[in-house]
C-alpha positions as CSV (number, residue, x, y, z in Angstrom):
1,M,-20.4,29.3,-50.4
2,A,-23.4,26.8,-50.3
3,I,-21.2,23.6,-50.2
4,E,-19.1,25.0,-47.5
5,A,-22.3,26.3,-45.8
6,F,-23.6,22.4,-45.8
7,H,-20.2,21.1,-44.8
8,K,-19.8,23.3,-41.8
9,A,-23.4,22.2,-40.5
10,S,-22.6,18.6,-41.0
11,L,-19.6,19.2,-38.9
12,V,-21.3,20.8,-36.0
13,H,-24.0,18.3,-36.0
14,D,-21.5,15.4,-36.1
15,D,-19.6,17.0,-33.1
16,V,-23.0,16.8,-31.0
17,E,-23.7,13.3,-32.2
18,D,-20.0,12.1,-31.6
19,D,-19.5,14.4,-28.4
20,D,-16.6,15.4,-30.3
21,L,-13.9,17.6,-27.8
22,F,-12.2,19.8,-30.7
23,R,-13.2,21.2,-33.8
24,Y,-10.2,23.5,-35.8
25,G,-8.4,23.7,-32.6
26,R,-10.8,25.2,-30.5
27,E,-13.7,23.6,-28.4
28,T,-16.6,22.4,-30.3
29,L,-19.5,24.5,-30.4
30,H,-21.9,22.5,-28.1
31,R,-18.7,22.5,-25.5
32,R,-18.1,26.1,-25.9
33,Y,-21.7,27.2,-25.6
34,D,-24.5,24.6,-25.2
35,L,-26.1,21.6,-27.3
36,G,-29.3,24.1,-28.2
37,T,-26.8,26.7,-29.4
38,A,-25.0,23.9,-31.7
39,I,-28.1,22.5,-32.8
40,N,-29.6,25.9,-33.7
41,V,-26.2,26.7,-35.9
42,G,-26.1,23.7,-37.6
43,D,-30.0,24.1,-38.9
44,Y,-29.3,27.5,-39.6
45,L,-26.4,26.7,-41.7
46,I,-28.4,24.2,-43.9
47,G,-31.2,26.7,-44.1
48,L,-28.3,29.3,-45.7
49,G,-26.9,26.6,-47.9
50,Y,-30.4,26.2,-49.6
51,R,-30.8,29.7,-49.9
52,L,-27.6,30.2,-51.7
53,V,-28.0,27.6,-54.4
54,N,-31.5,29.0,-55.2
55,S,-30.1,32.3,-55.4
56,A,-27.6,31.7,-58.0
57,R,-30.4,30.4,-60.4
58,K,-30.7,33.8,-62.7
59,Q,-27.1,33.2,-63.5
60,L,-27.2,29.2,-63.5
61,G,-30.8,28.8,-65.1
62,A,-33.8,27.3,-62.9
63,E,-33.2,23.6,-64.2
64,A,-29.6,23.7,-63.3
65,S,-29.9,25.1,-59.9
66,S,-32.9,22.5,-59.5
67,D,-30.6,19.7,-60.2
68,I,-27.8,21.0,-57.8
69,L,-30.7,21.5,-55.2
70,D,-31.6,17.9,-55.6
71,R,-28.2,16.5,-55.6
72,M,-27.3,18.2,-52.1
73,A,-30.8,17.1,-50.7
74,S,-29.8,13.8,-51.5
75,A,-26.4,14.1,-50.2
76,H,-28.0,15.2,-47.0
77,M,-30.0,12.3,-46.2
78,K,-27.4,9.7,-47.0
79,L,-25.0,11.2,-44.7
80,C,-27.9,11.2,-42.1
81,D,-28.1,7.4,-42.9
82,G,-24.4,7.0,-42.6
83,Q,-24.5,8.7,-39.2
84,G,-27.5,7.1,-38.1
85,A,-25.9,3.5,-38.8
86,E,-22.5,4.5,-36.9
87,M,-24.9,5.8,-33.8
88,A,-26.7,2.8,-34.0
89,W,-23.8,0.2,-33.6
90,Q,-23.1,-0.8,-30.2
91,P,-20.7,-3.3,-28.8
92,S,-22.6,-4.4,-26.2
93,N,-24.9,-6.4,-29.2
94,G,-21.8,-7.8,-29.9
95,L,-18.7,-7.5,-31.9
96,T,-20.1,-8.4,-35.1
97,L,-18.6,-5.7,-37.0
98,T,-17.0,-6.6,-40.7
99,P,-14.7,-4.1,-42.6
100,L,-17.7,-4.2,-45.4
101,D,-20.0,-2.8,-42.5
102,A,-17.7,-0.1,-41.4
103,L,-16.9,0.8,-45.2
104,Q,-20.5,1.0,-46.3
105,I,-21.0,3.4,-43.3
106,N,-17.9,5.5,-44.4
107,A,-19.1,5.2,-47.8
108,L,-22.6,6.8,-46.5
109,K,-20.6,9.4,-44.1
110,T,-18.3,10.9,-46.6
111,A,-18.6,10.5,-50.3
112,P,-21.9,12.1,-50.5
113,A,-20.1,15.6,-50.0
114,F,-17.6,14.9,-52.3
115,E,-20.3,14.1,-55.2
116,A,-22.4,16.7,-54.4
117,A,-19.5,19.4,-54.2
118,L,-18.0,17.6,-57.8
119,Y,-21.6,17.3,-59.2
120,A,-22.4,20.9,-58.3
121,G,-19.0,22.4,-60.2
122,L,-19.9,20.1,-63.0
123,R,-23.7,21.1,-63.7
124,M,-22.9,24.5,-63.3
125,A,-20.3,24.5,-66.5
126,G,-23.3,22.5,-68.4
127,P,-25.0,19.3,-69.0
128,V,-23.6,16.6,-66.9
129,E,-24.8,13.2,-68.6
130,Q,-21.8,12.0,-69.7
131,Y,-20.3,12.1,-66.0
132,E,-23.5,10.3,-63.8
133,D,-21.9,7.0,-63.8
134,L,-18.3,8.7,-63.0
135,V,-19.5,11.1,-60.1
136,P,-20.9,8.8,-57.4
137,A,-18.3,6.0,-58.4
138,F,-15.1,8.6,-57.8
139,S,-16.4,10.0,-55.0
140,R,-17.1,6.7,-53.2
141,H,-13.3,5.9,-53.4
142,L,-12.2,9.2,-52.8
143,G,-14.7,9.2,-49.7
144,V,-13.9,5.9,-48.5
145,G,-10.4,6.5,-48.3
146,F,-10.7,9.8,-46.8
147,Q,-12.4,8.6,-43.7
148,I,-10.2,5.6,-43.3
149,L,-7.2,7.9,-43.3
150,N,-9.0,10.1,-40.7
151,D,-9.7,6.9,-38.6
152,L,-5.7,6.2,-38.7
153,K,-5.1,10.0,-37.7
154,D,-7.5,9.3,-34.5
155,W,-4.5,7.2,-33.1
156,Q,-2.0,10.2,-34.2
157,G,-3.4,13.3,-33.1
158,D,-3.2,16.6,-34.8
159,E,-3.4,20.3,-33.9
160,N,-7.1,20.5,-35.0
161,N,-9.6,17.7,-34.3
162,K,-7.7,15.0,-32.8
163,L,-5.7,17.1,-30.0
164,L,-6.2,13.6,-28.3
165,A,-5.4,10.6,-29.7
166,G,-7.7,7.5,-29.6
167,Q,-11.0,9.6,-29.0
168,D,-13.0,7.8,-31.8
169,A,-11.9,4.5,-30.2
170,L,-13.1,5.2,-26.8
171,S,-16.0,6.5,-28.1
172,L,-16.7,3.2,-29.4
173,R,-17.4,4.1,-33.2
174,P,-17.5,1.3,-36.0
175,T,-14.4,2.0,-37.3
176,V,-12.8,0.3,-40.1
177,L,-9.5,-0.3,-37.8
178,L,-11.8,-2.0,-35.3
179,A,-13.6,-4.2,-37.7
180,L,-10.2,-5.3,-39.6
181,A,-9.1,-5.9,-36.1
182,L,-12.4,-8.1,-35.1
183,Q,-11.8,-10.3,-38.6
184,V,-8.7,-11.6,-37.5
185,A,-9.0,-11.5,-33.8
186,N,-8.5,-14.7,-31.9
187,D,-10.8,-15.7,-29.2
188,V,-8.9,-14.2,-26.5
189,Q,-8.4,-11.0,-28.1
190,R,-12.5,-10.5,-29.0
191,E,-12.8,-11.3,-25.2
192,E,-10.3,-8.7,-24.4
193,F,-12.0,-6.1,-27.2
194,Q,-15.2,-6.7,-25.6
195,D,-13.7,-5.8,-22.0
196,L,-12.1,-2.6,-23.2
197,L,-15.0,-1.2,-25.1
198,N,-17.5,-2.0,-22.5
199,G,-15.4,-1.8,-19.2
200,E,-14.6,1.2,-17.2
201,M,-10.9,0.6,-17.0
202,D,-8.9,4.0,-17.0
203,D,-9.1,5.8,-20.7
204,G,-5.6,6.0,-20.8
205,L,-4.8,2.6,-20.2
206,R,-7.8,1.7,-22.5
207,I,-6.2,3.5,-25.2
208,G,-2.8,1.9,-25.0
209,R,-4.1,-1.3,-24.8
210,L,-6.4,-0.7,-27.8
211,Q,-3.5,0.2,-30.0
212,Q,-1.3,-2.4,-29.0
213,L,-4.1,-5.4,-30.2
214,F,-4.5,-3.2,-33.3
215,E,-0.6,-3.4,-33.8
216,E,-0.9,-7.2,-33.0
217,C,-3.7,-7.5,-35.8
218,Q,-1.3,-5.5,-38.5
219,V,-4.7,-3.2,-38.3
220,F,-2.9,0.1,-39.4
221,E,-1.3,-1.6,-42.1
222,K,-4.2,-3.1,-43.2
223,A,-5.9,0.0,-43.3
224,E,-3.1,1.8,-45.1
225,A,-3.4,-0.7,-48.1
226,L,-7.2,-0.1,-48.3
227,V,-6.5,3.4,-48.7
228,D,-4.1,2.3,-51.6
229,K,-6.7,0.4,-53.0
230,S,-9.2,3.8,-52.9
231,R,-6.6,5.6,-54.4
232,V,-5.8,3.2,-57.5
233,R,-9.2,3.0,-58.1
234,A,-10.4,6.6,-58.2
235,E,-7.3,7.4,-60.6
236,A,-8.2,4.5,-62.8
237,L,-11.6,5.9,-63.2
238,A,-9.8,9.6,-63.5
239,D,-7.9,8.0,-66.5
240,E,-10.9,7.9,-68.7
241,V,-11.8,11.2,-68.3
242,E,-12.4,13.8,-70.9
243,P,-11.5,16.7,-71.2
244,D,-7.7,16.7,-70.0
245,E,-8.5,19.7,-67.7
246,L,-11.2,17.8,-65.6
247,R,-8.7,14.7,-65.4
248,Q,-6.3,16.8,-64.1
249,L,-8.6,17.9,-61.8
250,L,-9.7,14.9,-60.3
251,Y,-6.0,13.9,-59.9
252,F,-5.6,16.9,-57.9
253,L,-8.4,15.6,-55.7
254,V,-6.6,12.2,-55.3
255,D,-3.4,13.6,-54.5
256,T,-4.7,16.4,-51.9
257,V,-7.8,14.3,-50.5
258,L,-5.6,10.7,-49.9
259,A,-2.5,12.0,-49.1
260,P,-0.6,9.5,-47.1
261,E,-0.8,9.7,-43.5
262,Q,2.3,8.3,-40.9
263,T,1.5,4.8,-39.3
264,P,1.3,5.9,-35.6
265,A,4.1,4.4,-33.2
266,P,3.5,1.8,-30.8
267,V,2.1,3.0,-27.1
268,E,4.7,1.7,-24.5
269,P,2.8,0.3,-21.7
270,A,5.0,1.9,-19.2
271,V,4.4,5.5,-20.1
272,L,0.7,5.2,-20.7
273,V,-1.0,7.8,-18.5
274,P,-4.6,8.8,-17.8
275,L,-6.4,11.3,-20.4
276,T,-7.6,14.4,-19.1
277,T,-10.2,16.4,-21.0
278,K,-11.4,19.8,-20.0
279,Q,-15.1,19.7,-19.5
280,S,-18.0,22.3,-20.2
281,P,-19.7,23.7,-17.9
282,N,-22.9,21.5,-18.2
283,D,-20.8,18.3,-17.5
284,S,-21.3,16.7,-14.1
């Protein structure tokens, strides 16, 4: 329950910071209500999460509870580091984003949540010294792969959080997809990327042309290859784990979290249309 409270808090705050439109098929809290309410809900959930962990100290023992609290706090700070790095990146400062930069941001934004959850379960079961190196390494591969899949999903849309395709790209986020494109783009393509990211072209046209540039740079295939690499590396770590029940759990996590996504179909220029978004009462 504590892990779920922390996770939901991070989603609420992430939606505020990224000004996301939808979460779980509904308007995000800050758009459905207001900014102050959403921040307050996220803060409340953080406090609730720490209280829930502490409330289990009689069953877990004070030392185990303290260890879990410490790992949760560390994950929380790493998440903030990753989110801060993402918000600090601005294409107006030059398109210098590298795939390594994007992967490091991904690792900070996503891997700590997996690490905290996995560590908590193991620590509740007993001593975890033999897994101290495994947990962060496995979680890093899991988190990086998951975030790349999320970037791919941004171009496909879904019925929960990506009701409008291409929103992460329009929000100028430093995704792995953008970094992979910039890595191989020629001078003409880079100039067009700069214009698209900084310009005032209609959103529908911007999304369509960005996807075409990604296709030209073979970004989607390269991103899927990176997910495959994360999957292979996570499974390799799982192969060395004892007991067998834990190894099976790690494989289950890989199969569930890194389930393959479909490559988005190319957008036909003739059918590009402006996107419309539902505005909140506070939007001008």
